CHARMM-style PDB file with segment names, atoms N, HN, CA, C and O in Angstrom:
ATOM      1  N   MET     1     -64.253  93.085  99.119  1.00  0.00      PROA
ATOM      2  CA  MET     1     -62.844  93.016  99.255  1.00  0.00      PROA
ATOM      3  C   MET     1     -62.429  91.589  98.665  1.00  0.00      PROA
ATOM      4  O   MET     1     -62.865  90.481  98.978  1.00  0.00      PROA
ATOM      5  N   THR     2     -61.490  91.926  97.753  1.00  0.00      PROA
ATOM      6  HN  THR     2     -61.136  92.826  97.499  1.00  0.00      PROA
ATOM      7  CA  THR     2     -60.901  90.665  97.073  1.00  0.00      PROA
ATOM      8  C   THR     2     -59.718  90.197  97.905  1.00  0.00      PROA
ATOM      9  O   THR     2     -58.852  91.004  98.242  1.00  0.00      PROA
ATOM     10  N   ARG     3     -59.657  88.879  98.256  1.00  0.00      PROA
ATOM     11  HN  ARG     3     -60.360  88.223  97.983  1.00  0.00      PROA
ATOM     12  CA  ARG     3     -58.461  88.361  98.864  1.00  0.00      PROA
ATOM     13  C   ARG     3     -57.556  87.719  97.946  1.00  0.00      PROA
ATOM     14  O   ARG     3     -57.958  86.768  97.275  1.00  0.00      PROA
ATOM     15  N   THR     4     -56.286  88.174  97.842  1.00  0.00      PROA
ATOM     16  HN  THR     4     -55.960  88.946  98.387  1.00  0.00      PROA
ATOM     17  CA  THR     4     -55.417  87.888  96.855  1.00  0.00      PROA
ATOM     18  C   THR     4     -54.094  87.274  97.533  1.00  0.00      PROA
ATOM     19  O   THR     4     -53.304  86.615  96.856  1.00  0.00      PROA
ATOM     20  N   ALA     5     -53.906  87.502  98.799  1.00  0.00      PROA
ATOM     21  HN  ALA     5     -54.547  88.037  99.349  1.00  0.00      PROA
ATOM     22  CA  ALA     5     -52.670  86.797  99.541  1.00  0.00      PROA
ATOM     23  C   ALA     5     -53.089  85.512  99.955  1.00  0.00      PROA
ATOM     24  O   ALA     5     -54.281  85.257 100.129  1.00  0.00      PROA
ATOM     25  N   THR     6     -52.051  84.566 100.148  1.00  0.00      PROA
ATOM     26  HN  THR     6     -51.083  84.774 100.006  1.00  0.00      PROA
ATOM     27  CA  THR     6     -52.104  83.243 100.597  1.00  0.00      PROA
ATOM     28  C   THR     6     -51.343  83.127 101.821  1.00  0.00      PROA
ATOM     29  O   THR     6     -50.218  83.627 101.830  1.00  0.00      PROA
ATOM     30  N   VAL     7     -51.832  82.475 102.981  1.00  0.00      PROA
ATOM     31  HN  VAL     7     -52.746  82.069 102.973  1.00  0.00      PROA
ATOM     32  CA  VAL     7     -51.055  82.367 103.954  1.00  0.00      PROA
ATOM     33  C   VAL     7     -51.031  80.755 104.223  1.00  0.00      PROA
ATOM     34  O   VAL     7     -52.111  80.170 104.309  1.00  0.00      PROA
ATOM     35  N   LYS     8     -49.984  80.139 104.338  1.00  0.00      PROA
ATOM     36  HN  LYS     8     -49.107  80.614 104.268  1.00  0.00      PROA
ATOM     37  CA  LYS     8     -49.626  78.818 104.642  1.00  0.00      PROA
ATOM     38  C   LYS     8     -49.074  78.564 106.058  1.00  0.00      PROA
ATOM     39  O   LYS     8     -48.211  79.318 106.509  1.00  0.00      PROA
ATOM     40  N   PHE     9     -49.514  77.599 106.721  1.00  0.00      PROA
ATOM     41  HN  PHE     9     -50.215  76.987 106.355  1.00  0.00      PROA
ATOM     42  CA  PHE     9     -48.587  77.108 107.956  1.00  0.00      PROA
ATOM     43  C   PHE     9     -48.858  75.637 108.043  1.00  0.00      PROA
ATOM     44  O   PHE     9     -49.709  74.979 107.445  1.00  0.00      PROA
ATOM     45  N   ARG    10     -47.893  75.233 108.976  1.00  0.00      PROA
ATOM     46  HN  ARG    10     -47.202  75.767 109.462  1.00  0.00      PROA
ATOM     47  CA  ARG    10     -47.927  73.719 109.320  1.00  0.00      PROA
ATOM     48  C   ARG    10     -48.739  73.528 110.347  1.00  0.00      PROA
ATOM     49  O   ARG    10     -48.815  74.436 111.175  1.00  0.00      PROA
ATOM     50  N   ALA    11     -49.464  72.413 110.517  1.00  0.00      PROA
ATOM     51  HN  ALA    11     -49.402  71.675 109.844  1.00  0.00      PROA
ATOM     52  CA  ALA    11     -50.277  71.901 111.674  1.00  0.00      PROA
ATOM     53  C   ALA    11     -50.243  70.247 111.743  1.00  0.00      PROA
ATOM     54  O   ALA    11     -50.062  69.560 110.737  1.00  0.00      PROA
ATOM     55  N   THR    12     -50.417  69.774 112.895  1.00  0.00      PROA
ATOM     56  HN  THR    12     -50.564  70.331 113.712  1.00  0.00      PROA
ATOM     57  CA  THR    12     -50.429  68.251 112.959  1.00  0.00      PROA
ATOM     58  C   THR    12     -51.886  67.966 112.528  1.00  0.00      PROA
ATOM     59  O   THR    12     -52.723  68.861 112.413  1.00  0.00      PROA
ATOM     60  N   GLU    13     -52.130  66.671 112.299  1.00  0.00      PROA
ATOM     61  HN  GLU    13     -51.451  65.943 112.393  1.00  0.00      PROA
ATOM     62  CA  GLU    13     -53.364  66.015 111.800  1.00  0.00      PROA
ATOM     63  C   GLU    13     -54.468  66.416 112.943  1.00  0.00      PROA
ATOM     64  O   GLU    13     -55.580  66.853 112.646  1.00  0.00      PROA
ATOM     65  N   GLN    14     -54.039  66.221 114.225  1.00  0.00      PROA
ATOM     66  HN  GLN    14     -53.136  65.865 114.466  1.00  0.00      PROA
ATOM     67  CA  GLN    14     -54.975  66.522 115.311  1.00  0.00      PROA
ATOM     68  C   GLN    14     -55.411  68.084 115.327  1.00  0.00      PROA
ATOM     69  O   GLN    14     -56.551  68.470 115.585  1.00  0.00      PROA
ATOM     70  N   GLU    15     -54.339  68.896 115.015  1.00  0.00      PROA
ATOM     71  HN  GLU    15     -53.413  68.582 114.805  1.00  0.00      PROA
ATOM     72  CA  GLU    15     -54.754  70.326 114.938  1.00  0.00      PROA
ATOM     73  C   GLU    15     -55.680  70.731 113.778  1.00  0.00      PROA
ATOM     74  O   GLU    15     -56.597  71.550 113.838  1.00  0.00      PROA
ATOM     75  N   VAL    16     -55.323  70.091 112.824  1.00  0.00      PROA
ATOM     76  HN  VAL    16     -54.578  69.426 112.775  1.00  0.00      PROA
ATOM     77  CA  VAL    16     -56.292  70.241 111.620  1.00  0.00      PROA
ATOM     78  C   VAL    16     -57.692  69.849 111.779  1.00  0.00      PROA
ATOM     79  O   VAL    16     -58.631  70.533 111.372  1.00  0.00      PROA
ATOM     80  N   ALA    17     -57.823  68.545 112.481  1.00  0.00      PROA
ATOM     81  HN  ALA    17     -57.060  67.990 112.811  1.00  0.00      PROA
ATOM     82  CA  ALA    17     -59.083  68.076 112.840  1.00  0.00      PROA
ATOM     83  C   ALA    17     -59.819  69.000 113.818  1.00  0.00      PROA
ATOM     84  O   ALA    17     -61.029  69.170 113.667  1.00  0.00      PROA
ATOM     85  N   LYS    18     -59.166  69.596 114.798  1.00  0.00      PROA
ATOM     86  HN  LYS    18     -58.183  69.457 114.921  1.00  0.00      PROA
ATOM     87  CA  LYS    18     -59.658  70.619 115.782  1.00  0.00      PROA
ATOM     88  C   LYS    18     -60.252  71.668 115.030  1.00  0.00      PROA
ATOM     89  O   LYS    18     -61.440  71.978 115.120  1.00  0.00      PROA
ATOM     90  N   ILE    19     -59.307  72.284 114.188  1.00  0.00      PROA
ATOM     91  HN  ILE    19     -58.342  72.032 114.115  1.00  0.00      PROA
ATOM     92  CA  ILE    19     -59.919  73.609 113.401  1.00  0.00      PROA
ATOM     93  C   ILE    19     -61.076  73.223 112.674  1.00  0.00      PROA
ATOM     94  O   ILE    19     -62.061  73.958 112.733  1.00  0.00      PROA
ATOM     95  N   GLU    20     -61.114  72.015 111.888  1.00  0.00      PROA
ATOM     96  HN  GLU    20     -60.313  71.417 111.840  1.00  0.00      PROA
ATOM     97  CA  GLU    20     -62.207  71.703 111.036  1.00  0.00      PROA
ATOM     98  C   GLU    20     -63.568  71.410 111.914  1.00  0.00      PROA
ATOM     99  O   GLU    20     -64.683  71.654 111.452  1.00  0.00      PROA
ATOM    100  N   GLU    21     -63.366  70.870 113.208  1.00  0.00      PROA
ATOM    101  HN  GLU    21     -62.460  70.672 113.583  1.00  0.00      PROA
ATOM    102  CA  GLU    21     -64.389  70.661 114.052  1.00  0.00      PROA
ATOM    103  C   GLU    21     -65.118  72.117 114.465  1.00  0.00      PROA
ATOM    104  O   GLU    21     -66.319  72.373 114.372  1.00  0.00      PROA
ATOM    105  N   LEU    22     -64.067  72.984 114.940  1.00  0.00      PROA
ATOM    106  HN  LEU    22     -63.091  72.776 115.016  1.00  0.00      PROA
ATOM    107  CA  LEU    22     -64.639  74.204 115.537  1.00  0.00      PROA
ATOM    108  C   LEU    22     -65.140  75.199 114.451  1.00  0.00      PROA
ATOM    109  O   LEU    22     -65.992  76.055 114.687  1.00  0.00      PROA
ATOM    110  N   ALA    23     -64.536  75.016 113.230  1.00  0.00      PROA
ATOM    111  HN  ALA    23     -63.844  74.320 113.038  1.00  0.00      PROA
ATOM    112  CA  ALA    23     -65.130  75.895 112.123  1.00  0.00      PROA
ATOM    113  C   ALA    23     -66.678  75.421 111.755  1.00  0.00      PROA
ATOM    114  O   ALA    23     -67.645  76.154 111.545  1.00  0.00      PROA
ATOM    115  N   LYS    24     -66.620  74.056 111.743  1.00  0.00      PROA
ATOM    116  HN  LYS    24     -65.835  73.461 111.915  1.00  0.00      PROA
ATOM    117  CA  LYS    24     -68.018  73.489 111.282  1.00  0.00      PROA
ATOM    118  C   LYS    24     -69.177  73.841 112.318  1.00  0.00      PROA
ATOM    119  O   LYS    24     -70.330  74.150 112.018  1.00  0.00      PROA
ATOM    120  N   ALA    25     -68.599  73.723 113.691  1.00  0.00      PROA
ATOM    121  HN  ALA    25     -67.662  73.472 113.935  1.00  0.00      PROA
ATOM    122  CA  ALA    25     -69.561  73.967 114.841  1.00  0.00      PROA
ATOM    123  C   ALA    25     -70.056  75.648 114.690  1.00  0.00      PROA
ATOM    124  O   ALA    25     -71.179  76.055 114.984  1.00  0.00      PROA
ATOM    125  N   ALA    26     -69.162  76.315 114.272  1.00  0.00      PROA
ATOM    126  HN  ALA    26     -68.249  75.984 114.033  1.00  0.00      PROA
ATOM    127  CA  ALA    26     -69.345  77.644 114.342  1.00  0.00      PROA
ATOM    128  C   ALA    26     -70.180  78.267 112.913  1.00  0.00      PROA
ATOM    129  O   ALA    26     -70.715  79.368 112.788  1.00  0.00      PROA
ATOM    130  N   GLY    27     -70.088  77.262 112.018  1.00  0.00      PROA
ATOM    131  HN  GLY    27     -69.654  76.367 112.120  1.00  0.00      PROA
ATOM    132  CA  GLY    27     -70.823  77.561 110.584  1.00  0.00      PROA
ATOM    133  C   GLY    27     -69.833  78.263 109.648  1.00  0.00      PROA
ATOM    134  O   GLY    27     -70.281  79.026 108.792  1.00  0.00      PROA
ATOM    135  N   TYR    28     -68.602  78.066 109.751  1.00  0.00      PROA
ATOM    136  HN  TYR    28     -68.238  77.447 110.446  1.00  0.00      PROA
ATOM    137  CA  TYR    28     -67.609  78.768 108.880  1.00  0.00      PROA
ATOM    138  C   TYR    28     -66.713  77.693 108.248  1.00  0.00      PROA
ATOM    139  O   TYR    28     -66.541  76.560 108.700  1.00  0.00      PROA
ATOM    140  N   SER    29     -66.154  78.224 107.111  1.00  0.00      PROA
ATOM    141  HN  SER    29     -66.294  79.144 106.744  1.00  0.00      PROA
ATOM    142  CA  SER    29     -65.243  77.434 106.253  1.00  0.00      PROA
ATOM    143  C   SER    29     -63.855  77.422 107.325  1.00  0.00      PROA
ATOM    144  O   SER    29     -63.705  78.145 108.310  1.00  0.00      PROA
ATOM    145  N   LYS    30     -62.986  76.456 106.849  1.00  0.00      PROA
ATOM    146  HN  LYS    30     -63.107  75.868 106.049  1.00  0.00      PROA
ATOM    147  CA  LYS    30     -61.685  76.526 107.707  1.00  0.00      PROA
ATOM    148  C   LYS    30     -61.088  77.911 107.513  1.00  0.00      PROA
ATOM    149  O   LYS    30     -60.725  78.519 108.520  1.00  0.00      PROA
ATOM    150  N   SER    31     -60.955  78.447 106.353  1.00  0.00      PROA
ATOM    151  HN  SER    31     -61.249  77.953 105.535  1.00  0.00      PROA
ATOM    152  CA  SER    31     -60.275  79.552 106.128  1.00  0.00      PROA
ATOM    153  C   SER    31     -60.975  80.915 106.713  1.00  0.00      PROA
ATOM    154  O   SER    31     -60.367  81.890 107.154  1.00  0.00      PROA
ATOM    155  N   GLU    32     -62.218  80.775 106.625  1.00  0.00      PROA
ATOM    156  HN  GLU    32     -62.712  79.983 106.266  1.00  0.00      PROA
ATOM    157  CA  GLU    32     -62.945  81.943 107.392  1.00  0.00      PROA
ATOM    158  C   GLU    32     -62.678  81.833 108.925  1.00  0.00      PROA
ATOM    159  O   GLU    32     -62.408  82.816 109.616  1.00  0.00      PROA
ATOM    160  N   TYR    33     -62.765  80.684 109.355  1.00  0.00      PROA
ATOM    161  HN  TYR    33     -62.984  79.886 108.793  1.00  0.00      PROA
ATOM    162  CA  TYR    33     -62.619  80.533 110.797  1.00  0.00      PROA
ATOM    163  C   TYR    33     -61.307  81.100 111.266  1.00  0.00      PROA
ATOM    164  O   TYR    33     -61.235  81.995 112.109  1.00  0.00      PROA
ATOM    165  N   VAL    34     -60.166  80.479 110.620  1.00  0.00      PROA
ATOM    166  HN  VAL    34     -60.224  79.753 109.936  1.00  0.00      PROA
ATOM    167  CA  VAL    34     -58.860  80.916 110.962  1.00  0.00      PROA
ATOM    168  C   VAL    34     -58.609  82.325 110.768  1.00  0.00      PROA
ATOM    169  O   VAL    34     -57.799  82.886 111.506  1.00  0.00      PROA
ATOM    170  N   ARG    35     -59.184  82.932 109.901  1.00  0.00      PROA
ATOM    171  HN  ARG    35     -59.842  82.477 109.301  1.00  0.00      PROA
ATOM    172  CA  ARG    35     -59.062  84.430 109.567  1.00  0.00      PROA
ATOM    173  C   ARG    35     -59.618  85.220 110.548  1.00  0.00      PROA
ATOM    174  O   ARG    35     -59.049  86.229 110.966  1.00  0.00      PROA
ATOM    175  N   LEU    36     -60.811  84.793 110.994  1.00  0.00      PROA
ATOM    176  HN  LEU    36     -61.273  83.973 110.655  1.00  0.00      PROA
ATOM    177  CA  LEU    36     -61.606  85.454 112.126  1.00  0.00      PROA
ATOM    178  C   LEU    36     -60.787  85.291 113.518  1.00  0.00      PROA
ATOM    179  O   LEU    36     -60.549  86.226 114.283  1.00  0.00      PROA
ATOM    180  N   VAL    37     -60.418  84.012 113.704  1.00  0.00      PROA
ATOM    181  HN  VAL    37     -60.611  83.253 113.082  1.00  0.00      PROA
ATOM    182  CA  VAL    37     -59.698  84.042 115.073  1.00  0.00      PROA
ATOM    183  C   VAL    37     -58.266  84.671 115.041  1.00  0.00      PROA
ATOM    184  O   VAL    37     -57.744  85.109 116.066  1.00  0.00      PROA
ATOM    185  N   ALA    38     -57.700  84.692 113.911  1.00  0.00      PROA
ATOM    186  HN  ALA    38     -58.124  84.335 113.078  1.00  0.00      PROA
ATOM    187  CA  ALA    38     -56.274  85.456 113.679  1.00  0.00      PROA
ATOM    188  C   ALA    38     -56.557  86.991 114.039  1.00  0.00      PROA
ATOM    189  O   ALA    38     -55.693  87.658 114.609  1.00  0.00      PROA
ATOM    190  N   MET    39     -57.842  87.542 113.673  1.00  0.00      PROA
ATOM    191  HN  MET    39     -58.544  87.000 113.210  1.00  0.00      PROA
ATOM    192  CA  MET    39     -57.962  88.843 113.659  1.00  0.00      PROA
ATOM    193  C   MET    39     -58.517  89.247 115.239  1.00  0.00      PROA
ATOM    194  O   MET    39     -58.745  90.410 115.572  1.00  0.00      PROA
ATOM    195  N   GLY    40     -58.669  88.204 116.034  1.00  0.00      PROA
ATOM    196  HN  GLY    40     -58.484  87.259 115.763  1.00  0.00      PROA
ATOM    197  CA  GLY    40     -59.121  88.418 117.439  1.00  0.00      PROA
ATOM    198  C   GLY    40     -60.393  88.217 117.770  1.00  0.00      PROA
ATOM    199  O   GLY    40     -60.741  88.450 118.928  1.00  0.00      PROA
ATOM    200  N   PHE    41     -61.200  87.807 116.936  1.00  0.00      PROA
ATOM    201  HN  PHE    41     -60.917  87.617 115.995  1.00  0.00      PROA
ATOM    202  CA  PHE    41     -62.633  87.521 117.080  1.00  0.00      PROA
ATOM    203  C   PHE    41     -62.716  86.249 118.044  1.00  0.00      PROA
ATOM    204  O   PHE    41     -61.910  85.330 117.899  1.00  0.00      PROA
ATOM    205  N   GLN    42     -63.595  86.215 118.921  1.00  0.00      PROA
ATOM    206  HN  GLN    42     -64.250  86.961 119.039  1.00  0.00      PROA
ATOM    207  CA  GLN    42     -64.012  85.054 119.920  1.00  0.00      PROA
ATOM    208  C   GLN    42     -65.189  84.424 119.040  1.00  0.00      PROA
ATOM    209  O   GLN    42     -66.260  85.028 118.977  1.00  0.00      PROA
ATOM    210  N   ILE    43     -65.021  83.323 118.419  1.00  0.00      PROA
ATOM    211  HN  ILE    43     -64.151  82.833 118.470  1.00  0.00      PROA
ATOM    212  CA  ILE    43     -65.935  82.456 117.673  1.00  0.00      PROA
ATOM    213  C   ILE    43     -66.677  81.608 118.617  1.00  0.00      PROA
ATOM    214  O   ILE    43     -66.052  80.881 119.389  1.00  0.00      PROA
ATOM    215  N   GLN    44     -67.986  81.643 118.617  1.00  0.00      PROA
ATOM    216  HN  GLN    44     -68.495  82.234 117.991  1.00  0.00      PROA
ATOM    217  CA  GLN    44     -68.803  80.736 119.484  1.00  0.00      PROA
ATOM    218  C   GLN    44     -69.432  79.686 118.463  1.00  0.00      PROA
ATOM    219  O   GLN    44     -69.602  80.027 117.292  1.00  0.00      PROA
ATOM    220  N   PRO    45     -69.768  78.449 118.888  1.00  0.00      PROA
ATOM    221  CA  PRO    45     -70.448  77.496 118.003  1.00  0.00      PROA
ATOM    222  C   PRO    45     -71.981  78.072 117.851  1.00  0.00      PROA
ATOM    223  O   PRO    45     -72.472  78.727 118.772  1.00  0.00      PROA
ATOM    224  N   GLN    46     -72.615  77.835 116.806  1.00  0.00      PROA
ATOM    225  HN  GLN    46     -72.217  77.303 116.058  1.00  0.00      PROA
ATOM    226  CA  GLN    46     -73.828  78.144 116.522  1.00  0.00      PROA
ATOM    227  C   GLN    46     -74.849  77.487 117.337  1.00  0.00      PROA
ATOM    228  O   GLN    46     -74.711  76.300 117.632  1.00  0.00      PROA
ATOM    229  N   ASP    47     -75.908  78.193 117.741  1.00  0.00      PROA
ATOM    230  HN  ASP    47     -76.020  79.157 117.501  1.00  0.00      PROA
ATOM    231  CA  ASP    47     -77.068  77.579 118.476  1.00  0.00      PROA
ATOM    232  C   ASP    47     -77.783  76.541 117.716  1.00  0.00      PROA
ATOM    233  O   ASP    47     -78.416  76.951 116.743  1.00  0.00      PROA
ATOM    234  N   THR    48     -77.807  75.394 117.942  1.00  0.00      PROA
ATOM    235  HN  THR    48     -77.293  75.061 118.733  1.00  0.00      PROA
ATOM    236  CA  THR    48     -78.468  74.194 117.201  1.00  0.00      PROA
ATOM    237  C   THR    48     -79.743  73.876 117.536  1.00  0.00      PROA
ATOM    238  O   THR    48     -80.103  72.711 117.369  1.00  0.00      PROA
ATOM    239  N   LYS    49     -80.642  74.831 118.058  1.00  0.00      PROA
ATOM    240  HN  LYS    49     -80.349  75.777 118.193  1.00  0.00      PROA
ATOM    241  CA  LYS    49     -81.964  74.713 118.652  1.00  0.00      PROA
ATOM    242  C   LYS    49     -82.795  74.748 117.304  1.00  0.00      PROA
ATOM    243  OT1 LYS    49     -84.023  74.672 117.334  1.00  0.00      PROA
TER     244      LYS     49
END
């Protein structure tokens, strides 16, 4: 699937930092993380064992 549409939204610096933190913990890019959460998926941090 080719993604051609762009979605932009405003966020505070703290919100962006939290998105980055959660995305990294789950092993996703910011874009992938936001897409998955927007689609209703419940994302869990990766097991770091």
